[in-house]
Residue frames as a rotation matrix with the C-alpha (Angstrom) as fourth column:
UNK 1
0.577 0.817 0.000 0.00
0.817 -0.577 0.000 0.00
0.000 0.000 -1.000 0.00
UNK 2
-0.424 -0.692 0.584 1.26
0.684 -0.668 -0.293 3.44
0.593 0.275 0.757 -0.89
UNK 3
-0.554 0.221 -0.802 0.83
0.591 -0.575 -0.567 6.41
-0.586 -0.788 0.188 1.48
UNK 4
-0.268 0.567 0.779 -2.00
0.780 -0.347 0.521 8.73
0.565 0.747 -0.349 0.42
UNK 5
-0.952 0.015 0.307 -3.34
-0.143 -0.906 -0.399 12.15
0.272 -0.424 0.864 1.35
UNK 6
-0.579 0.773 -0.261 -6.44
0.809 0.505 -0.301 11.74
-0.101 -0.385 -0.917 3.53
UNK 7
0.171 0.709 0.684 -9.52
0.548 -0.645 0.532 13.96
0.819 0.284 -0.499 3.54
UNK 8
-0.174 -0.201 0.964 -9.70
-0.473 -0.842 -0.261 16.86
0.864 -0.501 0.052 6.02
UNK 9
-0.230 0.180 0.956 -11.46
-0.955 0.146 -0.257 14.74
-0.186 -0.973 0.139 8.64
UNK 10
-0.397 0.175 -0.901 -11.91
-0.168 0.951 0.258 11.06
0.903 0.254 -0.348 9.35
UNK 11
0.258 0.641 0.723 -13.74
-0.884 -0.146 0.444 9.32
0.390 -0.754 0.529 12.20
UNK 12
-0.629 -0.417 -0.656 -13.12
-0.063 0.869 -0.491 6.68
0.775 -0.267 -0.573 14.85
UNK 13
0.381 0.843 0.379 -15.69
-0.606 -0.082 0.791 5.24
0.698 -0.531 0.480 17.27
UNK 14
-0.746 -0.512 -0.425 -15.12
0.024 0.617 -0.786 3.74
0.665 -0.597 -0.449 20.68
UNK 15
0.105 0.773 -0.626 -17.14
0.826 0.282 0.488 3.06
0.553 -0.569 -0.609 23.82
UNK 16
0.775 0.206 0.597 -17.87
-0.123 -0.879 0.462 5.79
0.620 -0.431 -0.656 26.34
UNK 17
0.883 -0.470 0.023 -15.45
0.107 0.248 0.963 4.10
-0.458 -0.847 0.270 28.69
UNK 18
0.236 -0.822 0.518 -12.77
0.941 0.327 0.091 3.91
-0.244 0.466 0.850 26.00
UNK 19
0.624 0.078 0.777 -13.19
0.463 -0.838 -0.288 7.61
0.629 0.540 -0.559 25.18
UNK 20
0.958 -0.281 0.058 -11.45
-0.208 -0.539 0.816 8.63
-0.198 -0.794 -0.575 28.41
UNK 21
0.305 -0.887 0.347 -8.32
0.430 0.453 0.781 6.66
-0.850 -0.088 0.520 27.48
UNK 22
0.206 -0.193 0.959 -8.38
0.970 -0.089 -0.226 8.02
0.129 0.977 0.169 23.92
UNK 23
0.901 0.158 0.403 -8.57
0.130 -0.987 0.096 11.59
0.413 -0.034 -0.910 25.22
UNK 24
0.762 -0.637 0.112 -5.48
-0.311 -0.209 0.927 10.95
-0.568 -0.742 -0.358 27.35
UNK 25
-0.030 -0.840 0.542 -3.41
0.108 0.537 0.837 8.71
-0.994 0.084 0.075 25.05
UNK 26
-0.310 0.027 -0.950 -4.78
-0.897 -0.339 0.283 9.29
-0.315 0.940 0.129 21.58
UNK 27
0.823 0.549 -0.144 -5.64
-0.560 0.743 -0.367 6.44
-0.094 0.383 0.919 19.23
UNK 28
-0.267 -0.918 0.292 -3.29
-0.858 0.364 0.362 3.52
-0.439 -0.154 -0.885 19.69
UNK 29
0.078 0.292 -0.953 -3.27
-0.774 0.621 0.127 0.46
0.629 0.728 0.274 17.40
UNK 30
0.614 0.198 0.764 -3.94
-0.669 0.645 0.370 -2.93
-0.420 -0.738 0.528 18.92
UNK 31
0.508 -0.423 0.750 -1.29
0.186 0.904 0.384 -5.65
-0.841 -0.055 0.538 18.66
UNK 32
-0.483 -0.875 -0.026 0.90
0.197 -0.138 0.971 -3.88
-0.853 0.464 0.239 16.12
UNK 33
-0.029 0.550 0.834 -1.94
0.993 0.108 -0.037 -3.26
-0.110 0.828 -0.550 13.68
UNK 34
-0.863 -0.169 0.475 -2.94
0.291 -0.936 0.196 0.13
0.412 0.308 0.858 12.33
UNK 35
-0.557 0.746 -0.366 -5.66
0.079 -0.391 -0.917 2.43
-0.827 -0.539 0.159 13.59
UNK 36
-0.618 0.447 0.647 -8.65
0.777 0.217 0.592 2.13
0.124 0.868 -0.481 11.25
UNK 37
-0.688 0.357 -0.632 -10.54
-0.035 -0.886 -0.463 5.33
-0.725 -0.297 0.621 10.45
UNK 38
-0.110 0.769 0.630 -13.87
0.894 0.354 -0.276 5.80
-0.435 0.533 -0.726 8.67
UNK 39
-0.767 -0.182 0.616 -14.89
0.548 -0.685 0.480 8.39
0.334 0.706 0.624 6.11
UNK 40
-0.259 0.701 0.665 -18.02
-0.388 -0.706 0.593 9.42
0.885 -0.104 0.454 8.02
UNK 41
-0.580 -0.003 0.815 -19.43
-0.815 -0.007 -0.580 9.14
0.007 -1.000 0.001 11.54
UNK 42
0.498 0.863 0.090 -22.12
-0.857 0.505 -0.105 6.64
-0.136 -0.025 0.990 10.55
UNK 43
0.546 -0.394 -0.739 -19.61
-0.206 0.792 -0.574 4.15
0.812 0.466 0.352 9.21
UNK 44
-0.566 -0.786 0.249 -17.41
-0.410 0.006 -0.912 4.63
0.715 -0.618 -0.326 12.29
UNK 45
-0.235 0.565 0.791 -20.39
-0.963 -0.024 -0.269 3.99
-0.133 -0.825 0.549 14.56
UNK 46
0.589 0.480 -0.650 -20.95
-0.628 0.778 0.006 0.59
0.509 0.405 0.760 12.88
UNK 47
-0.390 -0.789 -0.475 -18.06
-0.160 0.566 -0.809 -0.73
0.907 -0.239 -0.347 15.00
UNK 48
0.223 0.575 -0.787 -20.40
0.714 0.453 0.534 -0.49
0.664 -0.681 -0.310 17.99
UNK 49
-0.676 -0.542 -0.499 -18.86
0.737 -0.497 -0.459 2.58
0.001 -0.677 0.736 19.52
UNK 50
0.462 0.886 -0.041 -21.07
0.886 -0.459 0.064 5.38
0.038 -0.067 -0.997 20.79
UNK 51
0.500 -0.409 -0.763 -18.29
0.053 -0.865 0.499 7.97
-0.864 -0.290 -0.411 21.20
UNK 52
0.615 -0.231 0.754 -17.25
0.788 0.195 -0.583 9.13
-0.012 0.953 0.302 17.73
UNK 53
0.092 -0.713 -0.695 -14.02
0.326 -0.637 0.698 11.09
-0.941 -0.291 0.174 17.49
UNK 54
1.000 -0.002 0.027 -13.33
0.024 -0.411 -0.912 13.46
0.013 0.912 -0.410 14.64
UNK 55
0.243 -0.967 0.071 -9.74
0.684 0.223 0.695 12.98
-0.688 -0.120 0.715 13.49
UNK 56
0.750 -0.085 -0.655 -8.10
-0.391 -0.857 -0.335 16.01
-0.533 0.508 -0.677 11.88
UNK 57
0.599 -0.449 0.663 -6.40
0.536 0.840 0.084 13.73
-0.595 0.305 0.744 9.38
UNK 58
0.696 -0.345 0.630 -5.21
0.515 -0.372 -0.772 16.29
0.501 0.862 -0.081 6.85
UNK 59
0.721 -0.442 0.534 -3.54
-0.617 -0.760 0.204 18.36
0.316 -0.477 -0.820 9.58
UNK 60
0.596 -0.503 0.626 -1.83
-0.252 0.623 0.741 15.25
-0.763 -0.599 0.244 10.96
UNK 61
0.644 -0.321 0.695 -0.74
0.732 0.524 -0.436 14.32
-0.225 0.789 0.572 7.44
UNK 62
0.760 -0.318 0.567 0.60
0.104 -0.801 -0.590 17.81
0.642 0.507 -0.575 6.80
UNK 63
0.559 -0.555 0.616 2.64
-0.829 -0.375 0.415 17.47
0.001 -0.743 -0.670 9.99
UNK 64
-0.366 -0.888 -0.280 4.24
-0.914 0.399 -0.070 14.23
0.174 0.231 -0.957 8.78
UNK 65
-0.270 0.319 0.909 1.85
-0.445 0.795 -0.411 11.41
-0.854 -0.515 -0.073 9.72
UNK 66
-0.916 -0.087 -0.392 1.43
-0.392 0.406 0.826 8.70
0.087 0.910 -0.406 7.08
UNK 67
-0.018 0.947 0.319 -2.02
-0.576 0.251 -0.778 7.50
-0.817 -0.198 0.541 6.01
UNK 68
-0.981 -0.180 -0.069 -3.04
-0.164 0.593 0.789 4.66
-0.101 0.785 -0.611 3.70
UNK 69
-0.069 0.992 -0.106 -6.40
-0.978 -0.088 -0.189 3.99
-0.197 0.091 0.976 2.09
UNK 70
-0.631 -0.070 0.772 -7.56
-0.161 0.986 -0.042 0.39
-0.759 -0.151 -0.634 2.39
UNK 71
-0.971 0.233 0.049 -9.40
0.123 0.315 0.941 -1.44
0.204 0.920 -0.335 -0.38
UNK 72
-0.266 0.929 -0.256 -12.66
0.958 0.286 0.040 -1.21
0.110 -0.235 -0.966 1.60
UNK 73
0.239 0.343 0.909 -12.47
0.416 -0.882 0.223 2.61
0.877 0.325 -0.353 1.59
UNK 74
0.941 0.022 -0.336 -11.38
0.328 -0.289 0.899 2.96
-0.078 -0.957 -0.279 5.21
UNK 75
0.501 -0.810 0.306 -8.15
-0.398 -0.529 -0.750 4.72
0.769 0.254 -0.587 6.12
UNK 76
0.729 -0.374 -0.573 -5.23
0.651 0.639 0.410 3.38
0.213 -0.672 0.710 8.14
UNK 77
0.380 -0.702 0.603 -2.56
-0.416 -0.712 -0.566 5.16
0.826 -0.035 -0.562 10.13
UNK 78
-0.470 -0.558 -0.684 -0.29
0.500 0.471 -0.727 4.63
0.727 -0.684 0.057 13.07
UNK 79
-0.199 0.389 -0.900 -1.14
0.955 -0.128 -0.266 6.05
-0.219 -0.912 -0.346 16.50
UNK 80
0.055 0.308 0.950 -2.95
0.486 -0.839 0.244 9.40
0.872 0.448 -0.196 16.46
UNK 81
-0.866 -0.448 -0.223 -1.93
0.431 -0.443 -0.786 12.03
0.253 -0.777 0.577 18.99
UNK 82
-0.133 0.879 -0.459 -4.78
0.920 -0.063 -0.386 13.47
-0.368 -0.473 -0.800 21.11
UNK 83
-0.451 -0.113 -0.885 -4.03
0.033 -0.993 0.111 16.91
-0.892 0.021 0.451 19.64
UNK 84
-0.929 0.117 -0.352 -5.52
-0.364 -0.098 0.926 15.75
0.074 0.988 0.134 16.32
UNK 85
-0.639 0.713 -0.289 -8.76
0.659 0.701 0.271 14.51
0.396 -0.017 -0.918 17.90
UNK 86
-0.745 0.533 0.401 -12.08
-0.627 -0.765 -0.149 16.14
0.227 -0.362 0.904 18.76
UNK 87
-0.755 0.571 -0.322 -14.86
0.614 0.788 -0.041 14.49
0.231 -0.229 -0.946 20.75
UNK 88
-0.459 0.682 0.570 -18.21
-0.393 -0.731 0.558 16.27
0.797 0.032 0.603 20.60
UNK 89
-0.504 0.338 0.795 -20.48
-0.827 0.075 -0.557 15.91
-0.248 -0.938 0.242 23.64
UNK 90
-0.909 0.212 -0.359 -21.95
0.078 0.932 0.354 12.44
0.409 0.294 -0.864 23.95
UNK 91
-0.128 0.949 0.287 -25.73
-0.637 -0.300 0.710 12.40
0.761 -0.092 0.643 24.31
UNK 92
0.754 0.544 -0.368 -26.84
-0.051 0.608 0.793 11.08
0.655 -0.579 0.486 27.68
UNK 93
0.014 -0.836 -0.549 -23.42
0.777 0.354 -0.520 11.57
0.629 -0.420 0.654 29.28
UNK 94
-0.151 -0.057 0.987 -24.35
-0.236 -0.967 -0.092 14.87
0.960 -0.247 0.133 30.89
């Protein structure tokens, strides 16, 4: 797979409980794999996560982070620093 320029934003879903760790550590791949990112929040939510992070992918890319587009249309990258993430308020978490 060749590195590619991602869209401005991509999305990653996790559980409410997992969101706290992501806010502190960023997105970290499991077992040496890549972090998988979706092109829209609905697709990201299909993983079962209720907390959907917006990933400022183009900014991360412009600062040197590599991204790859998978055959299924999703995007892959290595760990994502929390500075490139945004978590809107989660309904019902108030």
